[in-house]
mmCIF entry with sequence, helices, sheets and N, C-alpha, C, O atoms, coordinates in Angstrom:
data_MODEL
# 
_entry.id   MODEL 
# 
_entity.id                         1 
_entity.type                       polymer 
_entity.pdbx_number_of_molecules   1 
# 
_entity_poly.entity_id                      1 
_entity_poly.type                           'polypeptide(L)' 
_entity_poly.nstd_linkage                   no 
_entity_poly.nstd_monomer                   no 
_entity_poly.pdbx_seq_one_letter_code       MRFEQLVENRILEAIEEGVFAGIPGEGAPLQ 
_entity_poly.pdbx_seq_one_letter_code_can   MRFEQLVENRILEAIEEGVFAGIPGEGAPLQ 
_entity_poly.pdbx_strand_id                 A 
# 
loop_
_entity_poly_seq.entity_id 
_entity_poly_seq.num 
_entity_poly_seq.mon_id 
_entity_poly_seq.hetero 
1 1  MET n 
1 2  ARG n 
1 3  PHE n 
1 4  GLU n 
1 5  GLN n 
1 6  LEU n 
1 7  VAL n 
1 8  GLU n 
1 9  ASN n 
1 10 ARG n 
1 11 ILE n 
1 12 LEU n 
1 13 GLU n 
1 14 ALA n 
1 15 ILE n 
1 16 GLU n 
1 17 GLU n 
1 18 GLY n 
1 19 VAL n 
1 20 PHE n 
1 21 ALA n 
1 22 GLY n 
1 23 ILE n 
1 24 PRO n 
1 25 GLY n 
1 26 GLU n 
1 27 GLY n 
1 28 ALA n 
1 29 PRO n 
1 30 LEU n 
1 31 GLN n 
# 
_struct_asym.id          A 
_struct_asym.entity_id   1 
# 
loop_
_struct_conf.conf_type_id 
_struct_conf.id 
_struct_conf.pdbx_PDB_helix_id 
_struct_conf.beg_label_comp_id 
_struct_conf.beg_label_asym_id 
_struct_conf.beg_label_seq_id 
_struct_conf.pdbx_beg_PDB_ins_code 
_struct_conf.end_label_comp_id 
_struct_conf.end_label_asym_id 
_struct_conf.end_label_seq_id 
_struct_conf.pdbx_end_PDB_ins_code 
_struct_conf.beg_auth_comp_id 
_struct_conf.beg_auth_asym_id 
_struct_conf.beg_auth_seq_id 
_struct_conf.end_auth_comp_id 
_struct_conf.end_auth_asym_id 
_struct_conf.end_auth_seq_id 
_struct_conf.pdbx_PDB_helix_class 
_struct_conf.details 
_struct_conf.pdbx_PDB_helix_length 
HELX_P HELX_P1 AA1 PHE A 3  ? GLU A 16 ? PHE A 3  GLU A 16 1 ? 14 
HELX_P HELX_P2 AA2 ALA A 28 ? LEU A 30 ? ALA A 28 LEU A 30 5 ? 3  
# 
_struct_conf_type.id          HELX_P 
_struct_conf_type.criteria    ? 
_struct_conf_type.reference   ? 
# 
loop_
_atom_site.group_PDB 
_atom_site.id 
_atom_site.type_symbol 
_atom_site.label_atom_id 
_atom_site.label_alt_id 
_atom_site.label_comp_id 
_atom_site.label_asym_id 
_atom_site.label_entity_id 
_atom_site.label_seq_id 
_atom_site.pdbx_PDB_ins_code 
_atom_site.Cartn_x 
_atom_site.Cartn_y 
_atom_site.Cartn_z 
_atom_site.occupancy 
_atom_site.B_iso_or_equiv 
_atom_site.pdbx_formal_charge 
_atom_site.auth_seq_id 
_atom_site.auth_comp_id 
_atom_site.auth_asym_id 
_atom_site.auth_atom_id 
_atom_site.pdbx_PDB_model_num 
ATOM 1   N N  . MET A 1 1  ? -6.023 -23.508 7.731   1.00 0.00 ? 1  MET A N  1 
ATOM 2   C CA . MET A 1 1  ? -5.843 -22.066 7.481   1.00 0.00 ? 1  MET A CA 1 
ATOM 3   C C  . MET A 1 1  ? -6.833 -21.626 6.395   1.00 0.00 ? 1  MET A C  1 
ATOM 4   O O  . MET A 1 1  ? -7.069 -22.341 5.422   1.00 0.00 ? 1  MET A O  1 
ATOM 5   N N  . ARG A 1 2  ? -7.393 -20.452 6.584   1.00 0.00 ? 2  ARG A N  1 
ATOM 6   C CA . ARG A 1 2  ? -8.364 -19.939 5.616   1.00 0.00 ? 2  ARG A CA 1 
ATOM 7   C C  . ARG A 1 2  ? -7.690 -19.561 4.300   1.00 0.00 ? 2  ARG A C  1 
ATOM 8   O O  . ARG A 1 2  ? -6.518 -19.187 4.275   1.00 0.00 ? 2  ARG A O  1 
ATOM 9   N N  . PHE A 1 3  ? -8.438 -19.663 3.220   1.00 0.00 ? 3  PHE A N  1 
ATOM 10  C CA . PHE A 1 3  ? -7.912 -19.346 1.894   1.00 0.00 ? 3  PHE A CA 1 
ATOM 11  C C  . PHE A 1 3  ? -7.432 -17.902 1.833   1.00 0.00 ? 3  PHE A C  1 
ATOM 12  O O  . PHE A 1 3  ? -6.376 -17.617 1.268   1.00 0.00 ? 3  PHE A O  1 
ATOM 13  N N  . GLU A 1 4  ? -8.214 -16.986 2.420   1.00 0.00 ? 4  GLU A N  1 
ATOM 14  C CA . GLU A 1 4  ? -7.840 -15.571 2.406   1.00 0.00 ? 4  GLU A CA 1 
ATOM 15  C C  . GLU A 1 4  ? -6.489 -15.363 3.075   1.00 0.00 ? 4  GLU A C  1 
ATOM 16  O O  . GLU A 1 4  ? -5.682 -14.544 2.635   1.00 0.00 ? 4  GLU A O  1 
ATOM 17  N N  . GLN A 1 5  ? -6.256 -16.113 4.143   1.00 0.00 ? 5  GLN A N  1 
ATOM 18  C CA . GLN A 1 5  ? -4.996 -15.984 4.869   1.00 0.00 ? 5  GLN A CA 1 
ATOM 19  C C  . GLN A 1 5  ? -3.829 -16.460 4.004   1.00 0.00 ? 5  GLN A C  1 
ATOM 20  O O  . GLN A 1 5  ? -2.761 -15.848 3.993   1.00 0.00 ? 5  GLN A O  1 
ATOM 21  N N  . LEU A 1 6  ? -4.046 -17.557 3.282   1.00 0.00 ? 6  LEU A N  1 
ATOM 22  C CA . LEU A 1 6  ? -3.008 -18.069 2.390   1.00 0.00 ? 6  LEU A CA 1 
ATOM 23  C C  . LEU A 1 6  ? -2.671 -17.054 1.311   1.00 0.00 ? 6  LEU A C  1 
ATOM 24  O O  . LEU A 1 6  ? -1.501 -16.805 1.021   1.00 0.00 ? 6  LEU A O  1 
ATOM 25  N N  . VAL A 1 7  ? -3.707 -16.469 0.719   1.00 0.00 ? 7  VAL A N  1 
ATOM 26  C CA . VAL A 1 7  ? -3.499 -15.476 -0.334  1.00 0.00 ? 7  VAL A CA 1 
ATOM 27  C C  . VAL A 1 7  ? -2.741 -14.272 0.214   1.00 0.00 ? 7  VAL A C  1 
ATOM 28  O O  . VAL A 1 7  ? -1.799 -13.783 -0.409  1.00 0.00 ? 7  VAL A O  1 
ATOM 29  N N  . GLU A 1 8  ? -3.162 -13.800 1.386   1.00 0.00 ? 8  GLU A N  1 
ATOM 30  C CA . GLU A 1 8  ? -2.508 -12.636 1.985   1.00 0.00 ? 8  GLU A CA 1 
ATOM 31  C C  . GLU A 1 8  ? -1.038 -12.921 2.258   1.00 0.00 ? 8  GLU A C  1 
ATOM 32  O O  . GLU A 1 8  ? -0.178 -12.078 2.003   1.00 0.00 ? 8  GLU A O  1 
ATOM 33  N N  . ASN A 1 9  ? -0.751 -14.112 2.778   1.00 0.00 ? 9  ASN A N  1 
ATOM 34  C CA . ASN A 1 9  ? 0.634  -14.476 3.061   1.00 0.00 ? 9  ASN A CA 1 
ATOM 35  C C  . ASN A 1 9  ? 1.465  -14.491 1.786   1.00 0.00 ? 9  ASN A C  1 
ATOM 36  O O  . ASN A 1 9  ? 2.611  -14.042 1.790   1.00 0.00 ? 9  ASN A O  1 
ATOM 37  N N  . ARG A 1 10 ? 0.906  -14.998 0.707   1.00 0.00 ? 10 ARG A N  1 
ATOM 38  C CA . ARG A 1 10 ? 1.621  -15.048 -0.571  1.00 0.00 ? 10 ARG A CA 1 
ATOM 39  C C  . ARG A 1 10 ? 1.904  -13.643 -1.086  1.00 0.00 ? 10 ARG A C  1 
ATOM 40  O O  . ARG A 1 10 ? 2.992  -13.367 -1.592  1.00 0.00 ? 10 ARG A O  1 
ATOM 41  N N  . ILE A 1 11 ? 0.917  -12.757 -0.955  1.00 0.00 ? 11 ILE A N  1 
ATOM 42  C CA . ILE A 1 11 ? 1.086  -11.378 -1.407  1.00 0.00 ? 11 ILE A CA 1 
ATOM 43  C C  . ILE A 1 11 ? 2.177  -10.687 -0.593  1.00 0.00 ? 11 ILE A C  1 
ATOM 44  O O  . ILE A 1 11 ? 3.033  -10.000 -1.149  1.00 0.00 ? 11 ILE A O  1 
ATOM 45  N N  . LEU A 1 12 ? 2.140  -10.874 0.724   1.00 0.00 ? 12 LEU A N  1 
ATOM 46  C CA . LEU A 1 12 ? 3.142  -10.248 1.579   1.00 0.00 ? 12 LEU A CA 1 
ATOM 47  C C  . LEU A 1 12 ? 4.536  -10.771 1.258   1.00 0.00 ? 12 LEU A C  1 
ATOM 48  O O  . LEU A 1 12 ? 5.501  -10.007 1.253   1.00 0.00 ? 12 LEU A O  1 
ATOM 49  N N  . GLU A 1 13 ? 4.645  -12.062 0.992   1.00 0.00 ? 13 GLU A N  1 
ATOM 50  C CA . GLU A 1 13 ? 5.940  -12.638 0.625   1.00 0.00 ? 13 GLU A CA 1 
ATOM 51  C C  . GLU A 1 13 ? 6.435  -12.032 -0.686  1.00 0.00 ? 13 GLU A C  1 
ATOM 52  O O  . GLU A 1 13 ? 7.619  -11.723 -0.825  1.00 0.00 ? 13 GLU A O  1 
ATOM 53  N N  . ALA A 1 14 ? 5.531  -11.867 -1.638  1.00 0.00 ? 14 ALA A N  1 
ATOM 54  C CA . ALA A 1 14 ? 5.903  -11.303 -2.929  1.00 0.00 ? 14 ALA A CA 1 
ATOM 55  C C  . ALA A 1 14 ? 6.389  -9.866  -2.776  1.00 0.00 ? 14 ALA A C  1 
ATOM 56  O O  . ALA A 1 14 ? 7.363  -9.463  -3.411  1.00 0.00 ? 14 ALA A O  1 
ATOM 57  N N  . ILE A 1 15 ? 5.706  -9.095  -1.932  1.00 0.00 ? 15 ILE A N  1 
ATOM 58  C CA . ILE A 1 15 ? 6.109  -7.709  -1.688  1.00 0.00 ? 15 ILE A CA 1 
ATOM 59  C C  . ILE A 1 15 ? 7.493  -7.675  -1.051  1.00 0.00 ? 15 ILE A C  1 
ATOM 60  O O  . ILE A 1 15 ? 8.337  -6.863  -1.431  1.00 0.00 ? 15 ILE A O  1 
ATOM 61  N N  . GLU A 1 16 ? 7.724  -8.557  -0.085  1.00 0.00 ? 16 GLU A N  1 
ATOM 62  C CA . GLU A 1 16 ? 9.023  -8.606  0.576   1.00 0.00 ? 16 GLU A CA 1 
ATOM 63  C C  . GLU A 1 16 ? 10.133 -8.937  -0.412  1.00 0.00 ? 16 GLU A C  1 
ATOM 64  O O  . GLU A 1 16 ? 11.264 -8.477  -0.257  1.00 0.00 ? 16 GLU A O  1 
ATOM 65  N N  . GLU A 1 17 ? 9.816  -9.725  -1.417  1.00 0.00 ? 17 GLU A N  1 
ATOM 66  C CA . GLU A 1 17 ? 10.795 -10.112 -2.430  1.00 0.00 ? 17 GLU A CA 1 
ATOM 67  C C  . GLU A 1 17 ? 10.960 -9.027  -3.493  1.00 0.00 ? 17 GLU A C  1 
ATOM 68  O O  . GLU A 1 17 ? 11.844 -9.121  -4.345  1.00 0.00 ? 17 GLU A O  1 
ATOM 69  N N  . GLY A 1 18 ? 10.116 -8.003  -3.443  1.00 0.00 ? 18 GLY A N  1 
ATOM 70  C CA . GLY A 1 18 ? 10.243 -6.884  -4.366  1.00 0.00 ? 18 GLY A CA 1 
ATOM 71  C C  . GLY A 1 18 ? 9.476  -7.069  -5.659  1.00 0.00 ? 18 GLY A C  1 
ATOM 72  O O  . GLY A 1 18 ? 9.694  -6.331  -6.619  1.00 0.00 ? 18 GLY A O  1 
ATOM 73  N N  . VAL A 1 19 ? 8.577  -8.045  -5.698  1.00 0.00 ? 19 VAL A N  1 
ATOM 74  C CA . VAL A 1 19 ? 7.821  -8.295  -6.926  1.00 0.00 ? 19 VAL A CA 1 
ATOM 75  C C  . VAL A 1 19 ? 6.951  -7.089  -7.280  1.00 0.00 ? 19 VAL A C  1 
ATOM 76  O O  . VAL A 1 19 ? 6.810  -6.734  -8.450  1.00 0.00 ? 19 VAL A O  1 
ATOM 77  N N  . PHE A 1 20 ? 6.367  -6.462  -6.249  1.00 0.00 ? 20 PHE A N  1 
ATOM 78  C CA . PHE A 1 20 ? 5.464  -5.338  -6.486  1.00 0.00 ? 20 PHE A CA 1 
ATOM 79  C C  . PHE A 1 20 ? 6.161  -3.987  -6.316  1.00 0.00 ? 20 PHE A C  1 
ATOM 80  O O  . PHE A 1 20 ? 5.501  -2.949  -6.258  1.00 0.00 ? 20 PHE A O  1 
ATOM 81  N N  . ALA A 1 21 ? 7.487  -4.001  -6.237  1.00 0.00 ? 21 ALA A N  1 
ATOM 82  C CA . ALA A 1 21 ? 8.233  -2.770  -5.979  1.00 0.00 ? 21 ALA A CA 1 
ATOM 83  C C  . ALA A 1 21 ? 7.967  -1.717  -7.061  1.00 0.00 ? 21 ALA A C  1 
ATOM 84  O O  . ALA A 1 21 ? 7.995  -0.517  -6.786  1.00 0.00 ? 21 ALA A O  1 
ATOM 85  N N  . GLY A 1 22 ? 7.710  -2.176  -8.291  1.00 0.00 ? 22 GLY A N  1 
ATOM 86  C CA . GLY A 1 22 ? 7.524  -1.246  -9.396  1.00 0.00 ? 22 GLY A CA 1 
ATOM 87  C C  . GLY A 1 22 ? 6.076  -0.848  -9.618  1.00 0.00 ? 22 GLY A C  1 
ATOM 88  O O  . GLY A 1 22 ? 5.779  -0.085  -10.537 1.00 0.00 ? 22 GLY A O  1 
ATOM 89  N N  . ILE A 1 23 ? 5.166  -1.353  -8.787  1.00 0.00 ? 23 ILE A N  1 
ATOM 90  C CA . ILE A 1 23 ? 3.747  -1.041  -8.956  1.00 0.00 ? 23 ILE A CA 1 
ATOM 91  C C  . ILE A 1 23 ? 3.314  -0.014  -7.908  1.00 0.00 ? 23 ILE A C  1 
ATOM 92  O O  . ILE A 1 23 ? 3.227  -0.349  -6.726  1.00 0.00 ? 23 ILE A O  1 
ATOM 93  N N  . PRO A 1 24 ? 3.039  1.236   -8.317  1.00 0.00 ? 24 PRO A N  1 
ATOM 94  C CA . PRO A 1 24 ? 2.678  2.300   -7.372  1.00 0.00 ? 24 PRO A CA 1 
ATOM 95  C C  . PRO A 1 24 ? 1.415  1.968   -6.587  1.00 0.00 ? 24 PRO A C  1 
ATOM 96  O O  . PRO A 1 24 ? 0.398  1.588   -7.168  1.00 0.00 ? 24 PRO A O  1 
ATOM 97  N N  . GLY A 1 25 ? 1.481  2.110   -5.270  1.00 0.00 ? 25 GLY A N  1 
ATOM 98  C CA . GLY A 1 25 ? 0.305  1.943   -4.429  1.00 0.00 ? 25 GLY A CA 1 
ATOM 99  C C  . GLY A 1 25 ? -0.081 0.502   -4.155  1.00 0.00 ? 25 GLY A C  1 
ATOM 100 O O  . GLY A 1 25 ? -1.078 0.254   -3.476  1.00 0.00 ? 25 GLY A O  1 
ATOM 101 N N  . GLU A 1 26 ? 0.676  -0.448  -4.660  1.00 0.00 ? 26 GLU A N  1 
ATOM 102 C CA . GLU A 1 26 ? 0.292  -1.853  -4.495  1.00 0.00 ? 26 GLU A CA 1 
ATOM 103 C C  . GLU A 1 26 ? 0.480  -2.311  -3.059  1.00 0.00 ? 26 GLU A C  1 
ATOM 104 O O  . GLU A 1 26 ? -0.351 -3.042  -2.521  1.00 0.00 ? 26 GLU A O  1 
ATOM 105 N N  . GLY A 1 27 ? 1.585  -1.877  -2.430  1.00 0.00 ? 27 GLY A N  1 
ATOM 106 C CA . GLY A 1 27 ? 1.895  -2.358  -1.090  1.00 0.00 ? 27 GLY A CA 1 
ATOM 107 C C  . GLY A 1 27 ? 1.256  -1.538  0.022   1.00 0.00 ? 27 GLY A C  1 
ATOM 108 O O  . GLY A 1 27 ? 1.074  -2.035  1.133   1.00 0.00 ? 27 GLY A O  1 
ATOM 109 N N  . ALA A 1 28 ? 0.913  -0.283  -0.271  1.00 0.00 ? 28 ALA A N  1 
ATOM 110 C CA . ALA A 1 28 ? 0.455  0.628   0.775   1.00 0.00 ? 28 ALA A CA 1 
ATOM 111 C C  . ALA A 1 28 ? -0.764 0.118   1.558   1.00 0.00 ? 28 ALA A C  1 
ATOM 112 O O  . ALA A 1 28 ? -0.734 0.145   2.789   1.00 0.00 ? 28 ALA A O  1 
ATOM 113 N N  . PRO A 1 29 ? -1.834 -0.345  0.897   1.00 0.00 ? 29 PRO A N  1 
ATOM 114 C CA . PRO A 1 29 ? -3.030 -0.774  1.644   1.00 0.00 ? 29 PRO A CA 1 
ATOM 115 C C  . PRO A 1 29 ? -2.793 -2.010  2.503   1.00 0.00 ? 29 PRO A C  1 
ATOM 116 O O  . PRO A 1 29 ? -3.560 -2.272  3.430   1.00 0.00 ? 29 PRO A O  1 
ATOM 117 N N  . LEU A 1 30 ? -1.746 -2.769  2.211   1.00 0.00 ? 30 LEU A N  1 
ATOM 118 C CA . LEU A 1 30 ? -1.502 -4.021  2.919   1.00 0.00 ? 30 LEU A CA 1 
ATOM 119 C C  . LEU A 1 30 ? -0.615 -3.829  4.140   1.00 0.00 ? 30 LEU A C  1 
ATOM 120 O O  . LEU A 1 30 ? -0.481 -4.737  4.961   1.00 0.00 ? 30 LEU A O  1 
ATOM 121 N N  . GLN A 1 31 ? -0.011 -2.657  4.262   1.00 0.00 ? 31 GLN A N  1 
ATOM 122 C CA . GLN A 1 31 ? 0.919  -2.430  5.371   1.00 0.00 ? 31 GLN A CA 1 
ATOM 123 C C  . GLN A 1 31 ? 0.179  -2.020  6.628   1.00 0.00 ? 31 GLN A C  1 
ATOM 124 O O  . GLN A 1 31 ? 0.803  -1.787  7.663   1.00 0.00 ? 31 GLN A O  1 
# 
C-alpha cells in the first residue's frame, strides 16, 4: 500500500473518531 494511502486512511479514521470535530474546515476537503 502506498504511503499516501496509509496517511489518508489514518486521517479518515481520526475524523470518524471526532478528533478533528473542533477544527473548522479540516474534514470538508477530504469528504
